[in-house]
Every structure is written in structure tokens, then in C-alpha cells.
N, C-alpha and C positions, 0 to 999 in steps of 0.2 A: 238533651241529646236526641236527635232524630233516630239514631241507631238503637239506643237502648230504651228510649221513652222517658228517661230521667228528666224531671223538672218541667215536663210538658203539662200534665194535669196536676200531679201531686208534687209538693216541694221535695227537692233532693235532700237526702240524708246528710247531716253534717259530717259523718264519718267518711263519706265518699267524696265530698266536695267542701272541705272545711273553709277554704278561702271565701267561698260564696256566702256561706252562712255567717261567717265572722264579720262580714261587712254589713250585715243586717239587711241584705237585699231580699233573698228568699222568694221573690216573685216568680211565679211559673209563667210559662208561655201563655196559657189560657187567661191568667190574671192580667197579664200585660195587654192582651188583645181586648179584653173586656173593658179596660180602663182607657183605651184610646178614644180621643175625641173625634166625633164624626165631622167630616168636612162640611163647612157652611156653604151649602148650595141653595140658592133661593128658587123655589119652584115657581115664583111669580115673576122672575126676571125675564127679560126678552129672550125668546127661544133661539137656541143655537144648536145645530146638529151638523158637524162636519161629515161629509159623505165618504165612507170608506169603500163602498162597492154599490153597484146597481145591476139590475137585470130586468128583463121583460117578462111579465106574467099577467096577461090580460090588462096591461097598463104598465106604468113605470113603478118599480119597487126600488127604494133606496135603503141602504143599511148604514148604521152608524151608532154612535153613542151620544145620548143627550147630554150636552155639556152645561146647558143652562136652560131654565124655563120648563114648561110643561106642554106636551102635545096631546090633542084629543082628536077623536074621530070628528071630522067636519071642520077642523082648524083651517083657516086661510093663512098661508105662508108665502114666502117668496124665495126662489132659488137664486143664490148669488154665486158668481158675479154677473150672470146673464140676465138678472132682474126679471125672471119669469114667475108670474103669480101661479100658485098651485093650491089644490085642495086635498086634504088628507082623507082618503076613503076608508082605509083600515090601518090599525096599529097592532103589530105583533111583538110580543116580548117573550123571549125564550120559547118560541114556537107557539105560544098561546095568544089567541086574539083577545085584546083588552080594549077598554074604552079610552084609557089615557096612560101616559108614561111620563116619568119625571126625571130630574137630573141624576146622572150616573148610570142610567139603564140603557142596555143595548137593545135596539129596536129595528124592526123592518116596517117601513111606511109605504103603503101603496098610494100613489099620487095621481091626480087627474090633471089635465091641461098641460101636460109635458110628456115628451117621449124620452126613452132611455138614451137616445143618441144625443140629447141636449144636456146630459148630465155627465160629469167626469169626477173621478176621485179628487178630493181637495175642495170641491164646491161646498158651500155651507147653506143649509136650509135655515132660514131666518124668519123672525116675526116681521110682520108688515109695518108695524108702527115704529119700531126701532131696528132698522136694517143693519146688518153687520157691515162694518167699514170695509171698503175695497181700495187698497192703496198700492203704490209701487215703491214709495220712499218712506222711511221711518227711522227714528232714533232708537238705539238699543243699548242696554248694558250687557257687556260681553265678557265672559271669563275665558280667556284664551288658554287652551291646554297645550299639549305638545304639538308643535308644528311639524310638517314634513321636512325631511333632511334637506331637500333641494329647494324648499320654500320656507326658510327659517325666519323671514321677516314679515310681520303683519302690518300692512300699511294701506293707504288709499290705492285703489286699483286691484286689491286682492280679490280674487273670485273664488267662490265655493258654492256648495249646494245647501240650501236651507230646508230643513225638515221641520214643519210646524203643523200641528194636529195631523190631518191626513194629507196635507199638501206637501209638495216637493218642488222647489223652484230655485233656479240659479240666481245668485245675487252677486253684487259687486260693492265693495266698501268705497263709499264716496268721500268720507272724511273722518278722521279721528278727532273727536271733540275734546276729550280729556282722558287722562289716566287716573285710576282710582288708587289711592294709597291703601294697601291691604291692612294696615294697622288701624287707621282712623276710619276707613270706609268712606272717605270724602275725596272729591276731586283734588288733584294736585294743582298748584299754581303754575308749575312749569308746563309749557305747551310741548307736545310730542308729535312727531310726524310718523313714528313707527314704534312698534313694540315687538318683543320676542315672546316666546312661550311663557306660560304661567304668569300672565298679567291680567289685570281687570281694567277694562276701558269702557268709555261711552263713545259710540261712533254712529255715523249715519250710513245706512245701507240702501241700495236700490235694487229691486228685483227686476228680472228680465220681463216679467209680465205682472199684471195686477193680481194681488193676493188678498183673500179674505182673512182678516186677522183682527185682533183686539189688543188694547193695552193690557199688560199683565195685571195692572191694578183693577181693571174692569172685569175681565174674564180670564183668569190665569191659564185655563186649559187652551185658550186660543192666543195666548200672549207669551208662551215660552217655546223655545226652539233649540235645535242643535245645528251646527255647521259641520258639514263633512266635505273632505277633499280627497279625491282618489280612494274613496272607500273608508277613510279614517276620520273619526270624530275629532275635530280640531278646536271646537269651542262650543260652549253652551251659553244661552242668553235669554233675555226677556225684553219685550217691547215696552219702551218708555213713552214714546210720542209718535203720533201718526202725522205725516205731512199731507195736508189737504191739497189734492191735485188741482182743484178749482182755484185756490189761492195762489198756487205756484204759477198757473197760467196767467192769472191777473198780474202778478209781479213781472213776468216775462214781457207781457204786452205793454206794461207801463214803462219798462226799461227801453223798449224800442222807440217810444214816442220822444 
């Protein structure tokens, strides 16, 4: 209890909470927190930092959370999606200047070779060797929640606003690929053209502009999102597959011949 402090540090007395002790639980809040497994974030993974804010201070300073990899003073990175190479001049963590920062840490990075006017919220600072994908079309697994009363059908053509890491972009559903059986967690054989609320589907979506994102299996923090419509969260999802824009152009050109 946060009100009385019971079972936070010391186990609660059986006379006060017999049902808890009788089930053999007895774990305190501190015990539970101590036994939690740390998230597996590889500090050697390709660097990813979604920009949450920026300002000018004798150069361009960007703020965000390191979602993957490690950044050091002197690191050569690239700002996506505008493909601008940059160099890290200083690294600040919790107002302290440090030499490096790893996954999960909130940082401020002073960059050279770029102005604050060239950076926007939702951009991603990326390693040069393995640059973050920038796409407009992608396949997702989507858990549709409660839809709006006047838009109670989720189908191709449905528009909403996608919130993914620090980015916010309008999207349109291009195609419903399949519906997932909630019991077996596998795609149903029956093809569907629409679903209602409280359904799980795999669908294809297209953003109004190119977005920096990753497959959920690669970098979960850059591969999960929510859909909002008129200020209400209508769905949560994860990125399954990225559609290569170059391959799509090649297919369109081949179709014209």
C-alpha cells in the first residue's frame, strides 16, 4: 500500500492481509523490482536516437533517448531522413558532460555540420554504417481497440494519425491482409475487407510522408506505435515488414513497359 507503506519494504503481516500470505506470495514491492530482468539492449548495436527537441546554443543541440547503440564525443553520425552527416561535439547526460552514453539514457548532443533549422522532432540520429530505414509504406500487426462511434468500420481507406517514437504522421490503411484468430494467434483462412473494434489484423499502411522506423523485431522502440483519431487512441501495433521504395518504383516502371 502506498498509503500505509505495507508490503513495500517489509512483508505484510498475515493478520492484516491473510489472503496474500496464504497464497504463498509474500513478495514485497522492493523484492519484485529487484527480481525484474533488465531489458536486453545491445550497446554495440547500430546507433538510434529519435529527436524529441532541439535548440541553438553555439551550434545545434538535439535532445532524445538513446534507443540503441552507443554515442561518444567525436562520433560520426547521420541525421535522417535528410541524410545530413554530423559530428558529435559534446555529450550531456542529466546535465553532466560525459564522454559516452548508452541505450536507455536521455542525452543532449551538440552537433556540428548541421543547423537547428534542419532538424525536426521525429528525425532520427543514426549510425553511418547501418542507417535507419526511411519508408512510406509498411506492413503491421494491429490490435484495433474501440473505434469512434461515427467511424465504426476499420477498412482500406481509413485514415488516422500514427505516433511512433517521437514522430507523428498521418497514415492511410492501404489493405487488410488478414485477420488474426485471438485464440490461436494465427491468421484466419477467411479473407476480410473490414473489421470492427476489438480485432487483431495484419494490414498495409502508407504514411503521408517518409518516416524513420524499424521492424519491431529489430529495434522494438522504433517499431511500435499507436493510432489516434480525433484525439482518441483507436489501435496499437508493431511494424512487421518495410516496403522498399526503390523496389516499388522498379515494379511500377516494369508494369508500364
